[in-house]
C-alpha positions in Angstrom: -39.7 -56.6 -69.6 -40.9 -55.5 -66.2 -44.0 -53.4 -66.4 -43.3 -52.0 -63.0 -39.6 -51.5 -63.4 -39.6 -49.5 -66.6 -41.7 -46.7 -65.0 -39.4 -44.1 -63.4 -40.2 -43.0 -59.8 -41.2 -39.4 -59.7 -39.6 -37.2 -57.1 -42.1 -34.7 -55.8 -41.2 -31.1 -54.9 -39.6 -30.9 -51.5 -37.9 -34.3 -51.8 -34.2 -34.8 -52.7 -32.6 -38.0 -53.7 -28.8 -38.8 -53.6 -26.7 -41.7 -54.6 -23.5 -42.1 -52.6 -21.2 -45.1 -51.8 -23.7 -47.8 -52.9 -26.6 -46.2 -50.9 -29.6 -44.4 -52.2 -30.9 -41.8 -49.7 -34.1 -39.9 -50.0 -34.8 -36.8 -47.9 -38.3 -35.3 -47.5 -40.6 -33.4 -45.2 -41.1 -36.4 -42.9 -37.5 -37.5 -42.6 -34.7 -39.3 -44.4 -34.6 -43.0 -45.6 -31.8 -44.9 -47.2 -31.4 -48.3 -48.8 -28.5 -50.3 -50.2 -28.4 -50.5 -53.9 -28.3 -53.8 -55.8 -25.3 -54.5 -58.1 -27.7 -56.1 -60.6 -29.6 -52.8 -61.2 -28.6 -49.3 -62.4 -30.0 -46.3 -60.6 -30.0 -42.8 -62.3 -31.4 -39.6 -61.0 -32.6 -37.5 -64.0 -35.3 -34.9 -64.7 -36.9 -35.0 -61.3 -37.2 -38.8 -61.3 -35.3 -41.9 -60.4 -34.8 -44.4 -63.3 -34.1 -48.0 -62.5 -32.8 -50.4 -65.2 -31.2 -53.8 -65.2 -27.4 -53.7 -65.2 -27.2 -56.5 -67.7 -29.4 -59.0 -69.5 -29.3 -61.8 -67.1 -32.3 -63.5 -65.5 -31.2 -62.4 -62.0 -30.9 -58.7 -63.1 -34.3 -58.7 -64.7 -35.9 -60.4 -61.6 -34.5 -57.7 -59.3 -35.6 -54.9 -61.5 -39.3 -54.5 -60.6 -38.7 -55.1 -56.9 -35.9 -52.5 -56.6 -38.2 -49.9 -58.3 -40.9 -50.7 -55.8 -38.5 -50.3 -52.9 -37.4 -46.9 -54.3 -41.0 -45.9 -54.7 -41.7 -46.9 -51.0 -38.8 -44.7 -49.9 -40.2 -41.7 -51.8 -43.8 -42.2 -50.5 -42.5 -42.8 -46.9 -40.7 -39.4 -46.7 -43.7 -37.6 -48.3 -46.8 -39.2 -46.9 -45.7 -41.9 -44.5 -47.4 -45.2 -43.8 -50.1 -46.3 -41.3 -51.5 -49.7 -40.3 -54.6 -49.9 -38.2 -55.3 -52.9 -36.0 -58.7 -53.7 -34.5 -59.1 -55.8 -31.3 -62.2 -58.0 -30.9 -63.0 -59.9 -27.7 -64.4 -59.4 -24.3 -61.8 -57.8 -22.0 -59.3 -57.4 -24.8 -57.8 -53.9 -24.9 -54.8 -51.8 -25.8 -53.2 -48.7 -24.4 -50.3 -46.7 -25.7 -48.0 -45.4 -23.0 -45.2 -43.3 -24.4 -42.8 -45.7 -26.1 -44.7 -48.8 -24.9 -47.8 -50.5 -26.0 -49.7 -52.3 -23.2 -52.1 -55.1 -24.4 -54.6 -57.1 -22.3 -55.4 -60.1 -24.4 -56.9 -62.7 -21.9 -53.5 -63.9 -20.7 -52.7 -64.1 -17.0 -50.3 -61.1 -17.5 -50.3 -57.9 -19.6 -48.2 -57.9 -22.8 -45.9 -54.9 -22.9 -44.3 -54.2 -26.2 -41.5 -51.6 -26.9 -42.3 -49.4 -29.8 -39.3 -49.4 -32.3 -37.5 -46.2 -33.0 -39.1 -44.2 -35.8 -42.6 -45.5 -35.2 -45.5 -43.9 -33.5 -48.4 -45.8 -31.9 -51.7 -44.3 -31.0 -54.8 -45.9 -29.4 -57.8 -43.7 -30.2 -59.9 -46.1 -28.2 -59.3 -49.3 -26.3 -59.9 -51.6 -29.3 -58.0 -49.7 -32.1 -54.2 -49.4 -32.6 -52.8 -47.1 -35.1 -49.1 -47.7 -36.1 -47.5 -45.0 -38.2 -44.0 -44.2 -39.5 -42.0 -43.4 -42.6 -40.5 -46.9 -43.2 -43.1 -49.3 -44.7 -41.2 -52.4 -43.7 -40.9 -51.3 -40.0 -44.6 -50.3 -39.8 -45.7 -53.7 -41.3 -43.3 -55.7 -39.1 -44.4 -54.1 -35.9 -48.1 -54.5 -36.8 -47.4 -58.2 -37.5 -45.6 -58.6 -34.2 -48.6 -57.1 -32.3 -51.1 -59.3 -34.3 -49.1 -62.4 -33.5 -50.0 -62.2 -29.8 -53.6 -63.1 -30.5 -54.5 -63.9 -34.2 -58.2 -63.8 -35.0 -59.9 -67.2 -34.5 -62.5 -68.4 -37.0 -65.3 -69.3 -34.6 -66.1 -66.1 -32.7 -63.7 -63.8 -34.6 -61.8 -62.9 -31.3 -58.3 -61.5 -31.7 -56.3 -58.8 -33.3 -56.9 -58.2 -37.0 -55.9 -55.6 -39.6 -58.6 -53.0 -40.5 -60.4 -54.3 -43.6 -59.2 -57.9 -43.1 -61.9 -60.5 -43.7 -62.0 -63.4 -41.2 -63.4 -66.6 -42.6 -65.9 -67.7 -40.1 -66.7 -71.4 -39.4 -69.9 -72.9 -38.1 -69.7 -74.2 -34.5 -70.2 -77.8 -33.4 -73.6 -79.2 -34.1 -75.7 -81.0 -31.4 
């Protein structure tokens, strides 16, 4: 029995959910999100909440149950509050600058790194060493943050690179003489 799956997802006021042609769509103040529904799980909209239950008693249906509930909860939270990932840049000469739908990174390479911001995401740089990525789709926000971080992962000796805010970098001791 899934502890996560058995709890229904509450639909706050101002948010509407609709099931149509194998798609669950949620519309809220920040926008609309949709996801394909799994055949192994039943979705029901009742009493201001979305209930998710396994379609049958197979191992596959029970294993999809909790994950599908979490995906539905992410849709509801995305259209109400949205998601934000904050990246911090550490290193001499490393900096970032948001320019419309582009993110320009200077990371010690012989060239600047220009990244196109995906549709539906917003990138802000409050200062040269902070990048704020926000949007309503949790997966898109996390994926773009991972793509930015991939250009210069934090290294363990000096801690230079791009890290998530709150991420702990395990530091190593340097070479002994």
